[in-house]
NUKE-441004 format. One line per 2 residues: number of its first residue (from 1); their letters; for each residue x, y, z of N, C-alpha, C. Coordinates in nm, 4 decimals. Layout:
NUM = A = X,Y,Z,X,Y,Z,X,Y,Z; ...
This chain:
1 = XX = 0.5008,4.3862,-0.8410,0.5158,4.2505,-0.8846,0.3880,4.2105,-0.9584; 0.4019,4.1586,-1.0750,0.2873,4.1201,-1.1563,0.2271,3.9913,-1.1015
3 = XX = 0.0960,3.9832,-1.1046,0.0311,3.8616,-1.0582,0.0392,3.7553,-1.1676; 0.0493,3.6325,-1.1247,0.0585,3.5211,-1.2191,-0.0791,3.4581,-1.2335
5 = XX = -0.1135,3.4250,-1.3517,-0.2393,3.3540,-1.3741,-0.2071,3.2196,-1.4378; -0.2841,3.1223,-1.4004,-0.2640,2.9885,-1.4561,-0.3091,2.9869,-1.6013
7 = XX = -0.2318,2.9204,-1.6831,-0.2678,2.9050,-1.8232,-0.3691,2.7915,-1.8332; -0.4749,2.8136,-1.9060,-0.5765,2.7102,-1.9229,-0.5182,2.5954,-2.0049
9 = XX = -0.5398,2.4745,-1.9550,-0.4915,2.3564,-2.0255,-0.6033,2.3075,-2.1166; -0.6023,2.3554,-2.2404,-0.7067,2.3163,-2.3348,-0.6506,2.2271,-2.4456
11 = XX = -0.5311,2.1741,-2.4206,-0.4681,2.0870,-2.5187,-0.5170,1.9438,-2.4991; -0.5272,1.8650,-2.6047,-0.5695,1.7252,-2.5899,-0.4631,1.6453,-2.5138
13 = XX = -0.5059,1.5389,-2.4511,-0.4126,1.4509,-2.3816,-0.4383,1.3087,-2.4264; -0.3410,1.2226,-2.4038,-0.3498,1.0839,-2.4485,-0.4097,0.9906,-2.3433
15 = XX = -0.4028,1.0298,-2.2166,-0.4504,0.9419,-2.1101,-0.4956,1.0268,-1.9926; -0.6126,1.0001,-1.9388,-0.6649,1.0749,-1.8250,-0.6542,0.9888,-1.6989
17 = XX = -0.5453,1.0024,-1.6272,-0.5235,0.9252,-1.5051,-0.6262,0.9619,-1.3976; -0.6772,1.0844,-1.4001,-0.7794,1.1248,-1.3036,-0.9055,1.0392,-1.3151
19 = XX = -0.9315,0.9857,-1.4304,-1.0533,0.9075,-1.4538,-1.0385,0.7595,-1.4203; -0.9193,0.7139,-1.3891,-0.8964,0.5717,-1.3619,-0.9569,0.5345,-1.2262
21 = XX = -1.0311,0.4258,-1.2252,-1.0932,0.3736,-1.1035,-1.0348,0.2360,-1.0720; -1.0358,0.1987,-0.9465,-0.9869,0.0669,-0.9057,-1.0745,-0.0416,-0.9662
23 = XX = -1.0122,-0.1507,-1.0059,-1.0847,-0.2635,-1.0633,-1.1325,-0.3611,-0.9559; -1.0908,-0.3396,-0.8326,-1.1304,-0.4264,-0.7218,-1.1865,-0.3416,-0.6084
25 = XX = -1.2587,-0.4058,-0.5192,-1.3107,-0.3405,-0.3998,-1.1921,-0.3125,-0.3068; -1.1725,-0.1894,-0.2682,-1.0570,-0.1508,-0.1871,-1.0879,-0.1529,-0.0370
27 = XX = -1.1682,-0.2490,0.0044,-1.2026,-0.2640,0.1456,-1.0766,-0.2948,0.2265; -1.0585,-0.2274,0.3396,-0.9425,-0.2575,0.4248,-0.9470,-0.4020,0.4754
29 = XX = -0.8328,-0.4503,0.5169,-0.8174,-0.5868,0.5681,-0.8027,-0.5787,0.7187; -0.8847,-0.6525,0.7914,-0.8816,-0.6493,0.9370,-0.8186,-0.7775,0.9902
31 = XX = -0.7261,-0.7617,1.0823,-0.6496,-0.8739,1.1368,-0.6556,-0.8691,1.2892; -0.6699,-0.9849,1.3524,-0.6609,-0.9937,1.4977,-0.5222,-1.0453,1.5330
33 = XX = -0.4496,-0.9699,1.6153,-0.3141,-1.0097,1.6553,-0.2799,-0.9417,1.7865; -0.2234,-1.0177,1.8772,-0.1792,-0.9612,2.0042,-0.2940,-0.9065,2.0871
35 = XX = -0.4126,-0.9657,2.0719,-0.5265,-0.9244,2.1523,-0.6010,-0.8018,2.1033; -0.5712,-0.7582,1.9822,-0.6421,-0.6408,1.9303,-0.6621,-0.6496,1.7799
37 = XX = -0.7419,-0.5588,1.7279,-0.7721,-0.5519,1.5851,-0.6778,-0.4518,1.5183; -0.6260,-0.4933,1.4016,-0.5411,-0.4081,1.3192,-0.6112,-0.3911,1.1848
39 = XX = -0.6118,-0.2705,1.1331,-0.6771,-0.2432,1.0054,-0.5711,-0.2006,0.9047; -0.5547,-0.2844,0.8025,-0.4586,-0.2605,0.6956,-0.5325,-0.1994,0.5767
41 = XX = -0.4873,-0.0859,0.5297,-0.5442,-0.0291,0.4080,-0.5199,-0.1291,0.2947; -0.6137,-0.1382,0.2028,-0.6008,-0.2319,0.0900,-0.4688,-0.2063,0.0178
43 = XX = -0.3969,-0.3132,-0.0149,-0.2647,-0.3010,-0.0751,-0.2661,-0.2192,-0.2043; -0.3706,-0.2335,-0.2842,-0.3749,-0.1616,-0.4111,-0.4112,-0.0137,-0.3939
45 = XX = -0.4452,0.0269,-0.2715,-0.4760,0.1673,-0.2445,-0.3567,0.2419,-0.1834; -0.2471,0.1710,-0.1564,-0.1313,0.2333,-0.0920,-0.0592,0.3290,-0.1874
47 = XX = 0.0008,0.4319,-0.1294,0.0788,0.5281,-0.2074,0.2037,0.4596,-0.2627; 0.2144,0.4534,-0.3918,0.3199,0.3778,-0.4586,0.4599,0.4359,-0.4360
49 = XX = 0.4712,0.5654,-0.4111,0.6044,0.6264,-0.3978,0.6794,0.5685,-0.2784; 0.6139,0.5561,-0.1651,0.6802,0.4988,-0.0474,0.7137,0.3518,-0.0707
51 = XX = 0.6271,0.2806,-0.1427,0.6517,0.1386,-0.1693,0.7727,0.1195,-0.2596; 0.7873,0.2038,-0.3590,0.9020,0.1916,-0.4499,1.0323,0.2204,-0.3765
53 = XX = 1.0307,0.3171,-0.2866,1.1515,0.3452,-0.2084,1.1875,0.2249,-0.1213; 1.0864,0.1649,-0.0583,1.1121,0.0482,0.0274,1.1622,-0.0698,-0.0548
55 = XX = 1.1123,-0.0858,-0.1756,1.1513,-0.1981,-0.2611,1.2992,-0.1939,-0.2975; 1.3593,-0.0761,-0.2950,1.5015,-0.0636,-0.3263,1.5877,-0.1378,-0.2247
57 = XX = 1.5334,-0.1642,-0.1054,1.6079,-0.2315,0.0002,1.5964,-0.3822,-0.0010; 1.5262,-0.4388,-0.0985,1.5108,-0.5844,-0.1065,1.3746,-0.6293,-0.0573
59 = XX = 1.3525,-0.7604,-0.0605,1.2211,-0.8170,-0.0302,1.1712,-0.7875,0.1109; 1.2558,-0.8061,0.2110,1.2122,-0.7855,0.3493,1.1808,-0.6380,0.3732
61 = XX = 1.2638,-0.5494,0.3218,1.2398,-0.4061,0.3366,1.1128,-0.3657,0.2622; 1.0894,-0.4259,0.1466,0.9675,-0.3965,0.0705,0.8445,-0.4418,0.1485
63 = XX = 0.8500,-0.5616,0.2067,0.7379,-0.6134,0.2846,0.7114,-0.5240,0.4052; 0.8173,-0.4841,0.4724,0.8042,-0.3946,0.5869,0.7432,-0.2617,0.5437
65 = XX = 0.7876,-0.2089,0.4295,0.7338,-0.0835,0.3782,0.5857,-0.0933,0.3463; 0.5438,-0.2074,0.2924,0.4020,-0.2289,0.2619,0.3212,-0.2287,0.3912
67 = XX = 0.3654,-0.3041,0.4911,0.2924,-0.3090,0.6177,0.2880,-0.1723,0.6852; 0.3983,-0.1028,0.6828,0.4029,0.0300,0.7454,0.3041,0.1250,0.6777
69 = XX = 0.3019,0.1246,0.5450,0.2092,0.2101,0.4714,0.0644,0.1679,0.4960; 0.0407,0.0365,0.5018,-0.0954,-0.0146,0.5188,-0.1527,0.0165,0.6565
71 = XX = -0.0680,0.0133,0.7571,-0.1140,0.0376,0.8934,-0.1155,0.1848,0.9305; -0.0326,0.2652,0.8665,-0.0209,0.4056,0.9057,0.0725,0.4181,1.0248
73 = XX = 0.1216,0.5374,1.0479,0.2246,0.5584,1.1504,0.1820,0.5161,1.2906; 0.0606,0.5517,1.3307,0.0172,0.5217,1.4681,0.0035,0.3713,1.4919
75 = XX = -0.0675,0.3006,1.4034,-0.0824,0.1563,1.4196,0.0515,0.0852,1.4043; 0.1343,0.1322,1.3090,0.2638,0.0685,1.2850,0.3495,0.0703,1.4111
77 = XX = 0.3531,0.1827,1.4796,0.4329,0.1939,1.6025,0.3862,0.0933,1.7067; 0.2563,0.0762,1.7206,0.2015,-0.0197,1.8167,0.2227,-0.1639,1.7707
79 = XX = 0.2049,-0.1882,1.6418,0.2223,-0.3222,1.5849,0.3649,-0.3725,1.6074; 0.4606,-0.2835,1.5936,0.6025,-0.3187,1.6093,0.6390,-0.3569,1.7520
81 = XX = 0.5575,-0.3231,1.8485,0.5867,-0.3554,1.9881,0.5612,-0.5026,2.0201; 0.4894,-0.5726,1.9318,0.4550,-0.7127,1.9552,0.5535,-0.8021,1.8800
83 = XX = 0.6122,-0.8968,1.9520,0.7041,-0.9912,1.8885,0.6294,-1.0659,1.7787; 0.6896,-1.0730,1.6589,0.6253,-1.1363,1.5439,0.7188,-1.2415,1.4853
85 = XX = 0.6909,-1.3704,1.5100,0.7747,-1.4758,1.4520,0.7687,-1.4721,1.2989; 0.8754,-1.5139,1.2360,0.8853,-1.5090,1.0905,0.7757,-1.5900,1.0215
87 = XX = 0.7399,-1.7063,1.0765,0.6354,-1.7864,1.0115,0.5010,-1.7141,1.0122; 0.4763,-1.6313,1.1140,0.3530,-1.5537,1.1168,0.3609,-1.4366,1.0188
89 = XX = 0.4786,-1.3800,1.0009,0.4958,-1.2718,0.9041,0.4626,-1.3215,0.7640; 0.5108,-1.4406,0.7301,0.4830,-1.4979,0.5985,0.3330,-1.5206,0.5809
91 = XX = 0.2674,-1.5783,0.6817,0.1229,-1.6024,0.6744,0.0464,-1.4711,0.6638; 0.0906,-1.3703,0.7367,0.0267,-1.2388,0.7316,0.0378,-1.1787,0.5923
93 = XX = 0.1575,-1.1825,0.5358,0.1774,-1.1241,0.4039,0.0993,-1.2002,0.2971; 0.1002,-1.3335,0.3042,0.0256,-1.4145,0.2070,-0.1243,-1.3847,0.2147
95 = XX = -0.1781,-1.3744,0.3358,-0.3196,-1.3438,0.3530,-0.3545,-1.2044,0.3034; -0.2682,-1.1097,0.3321,-0.2891,-0.9706,0.2874,-0.2854,-0.9621,0.1357
97 = XX = -0.1923,-1.0329,0.0757,-0.1810,-1.0341,-0.0699,-0.3064,-1.0957,-0.1325; -0.3549,-1.2067,-0.0757,-0.4781,-1.2688,-0.1269,-0.5969,-1.1740,-0.1137
99 = XX = -0.6090,-1.1081,0.0019,-0.7173,-1.0115,0.0229,-0.7134,-0.9019,-0.0828; -0.5932,-0.8622,-0.1208,-0.5749,-0.7528,-0.2163,-0.5837,-0.7981,-0.3615
101 = XX = -0.6084,-0.9277,-0.3833,-0.6256,-0.9774,-0.5190,-0.4970,-0.9919,-0.5966; -0.3852,-1.0074,-0.5254,-0.2553,-1.0224,-0.5905,-0.2098,-1.1675,-0.5819
103 = XX = -0.1564,-1.2164,-0.6899,-0.1054,-1.3530,-0.6960,0.0345,-1.3571,-0.6370; 0.0807,-1.4761,-0.5953,0.2178,-1.4873,-0.5464,0.3167,-1.4318,-0.6501
105 = XX = 0.4127,-1.3571,-0.6012,0.5133,-1.2982,-0.6906,0.4787,-1.1567,-0.7323; 0.3532,-1.1150,-0.7138,0.3154,-0.9776,-0.7475,0.3272,-0.8930,-0.6221
107 = XX = 0.3595,-0.7677,-0.6402,0.3618,-0.6747,-0.5287,0.2541,-0.5709,-0.5508; 0.2303,-0.4894,-0.4488,0.1308,-0.3841,-0.4608,0.1659,-0.2813,-0.5653
109 = XX = 0.2920,-0.2743,-0.6031,0.3362,-0.1748,-0.7012,0.3457,-0.2329,-0.8413; 0.3146,-0.3624,-0.8567,0.3296,-0.4218,-0.9895,0.2164,-0.3809,-1.0826
111 = XX = 0.2461,-0.3780,-1.2104,0.1430,-0.3459,-1.3098,0.0598,-0.4690,-1.3349; -0.0705,-0.4540,-1.3365,-0.1587,-0.5691,-1.3563,-0.2089,-0.5717,-1.4966
């Protein structure tokens, strides 16, 4: 079996996505709830693929997908054990969005 070698990519390109840097400080957001600290990864640092899949389910599913991605699997499982009234969910999302530098109506996956 012949060995395969990678072809050198010496062709010009129009855009270098590897060189793109965040325009904002991606500091995580820390929240106190249910007697403990929760650390949400900055919304603009979240993996967009999972967010786009969640967005297909509508606004509530998209919001849930954002929180799940921001908290990670371990924190998310624990976070879900605490009863969360809807008015607190709205305040949480609004605060998280402000921390992430997003205006009302923008999502973490929107183009800025």
